[in-house]
ZAMARGU-4260 file (C-alpha; in steps of 0.2 Angstrom, whole numbers, plus 5000, padded with zeros to 4 digits):
<rodrens>
0) 5132/5209/5022 | 5124/5196/5033 | 5118/5179/5025 | 5130/5178/5011 | 5137/5161/5016
5) 5119/5154/5018 | 5114/5160/5000 | 5130/5153/4993 | 5126/5137/5001 | 5108/5137/4994
10) 5115/5141/4976 | 5127/5127/4977 | 5114/5115/4984 | 5102/5119/4969 | 5116/5117/4957
15) 5120/5100/4964 | 5102/5094/4964 | 5101/5100/4946 | 5116/5090/4941 | 5109/5074/4949
20) 5093/5076/4938 | 5103/5074/4922 | 5098/5081/4905 | 5082/5071/4903 | 5068/5082/4898
25) 5053/5078/4909 | 5041/5088/4899 | 5043/5078/4883 | 5027/5069/4877 | 5038/5054/4873
30) 5040/5050/4891 | 5021/5048/4893 | 5018/5038/4877 | 5012/5020/4880 | 5023/5007/4871
35) 5008/4998/4864 | 4995/5009/4856 | 4980/4996/4857 | 4967/5001/4870 | 4965/4992/4886
40) 4954/4977/4886 | 4941/4975/4900 | 4941/4956/4903 | 4927/4958/4916 | 4910/4961/4908
45) 4899/4969/4920 | 4880/4967/4917 | 4868/4980/4923 | 4861/4968/4936 | 4878/4965/4943
50) 4881/4984/4944 | 4865/4986/4953 | 4869/4973/4965 | 4886/4981/4969 | 4878/4998/4971
55) 4865/4991/4983 | 4878/4982/4993 | 4889/4997/4994 | 4874/5007/5000 | 4870/4995/5014
60) 4888/4995/5020 | 4889/5014/5020 | 4873/5015/5030 | 4880/5002/5043 | 4896/5012/5044
65) 4887/5028/5046 | 4876/5022/5059 | 4891/5015/5069 | 4900/5031/5067 | 4885/5041/5074
70) 4883/5029/5089 | 4902/5030/5093 | 4901/5049/5092 | 4885/5050/5103 | 4894/5038/5116
75) 4909/5049/5116 | 4899/5064/5119 | 4890/5056/5134 | 4907/5049/5141 | 4914/5067/5139
80) 4900/5075/5148 | 4900/5062/5162 | 4919/5065/5164 | 4917/5084/5165 | 4903/5082/5177
85) 4913/5071/5189 | 4928/5081/5188 | 4919/5097/5192 | 4910/5088/5206 | 4926/5084/5216
90) 4929/5096/5230 | 4948/5100/5229 | 4956/5104/5245 | 4973/5112/5242 | 4988/5110/5253
</rodrens>
């Protein structure tokens, strides 16, 4: 039968990889338990005014970025159309 050597190599490779992992149980809940049980403290207190300021600043930045992307896309389309027009306008004379 063909392929016996490659299947034997695959089995050996899987066994070797399993031996490298060790006997550590990765699905144990103890691995995910945090050492200190107290909740995280938020040192930065955000007021509603600060959150509103951040929100408006992000909206303005997003609008600027979107406008820049649209202009870049339109410019790219215009350049592509112009390039296609110039390429098709050339009269090619073969050898």
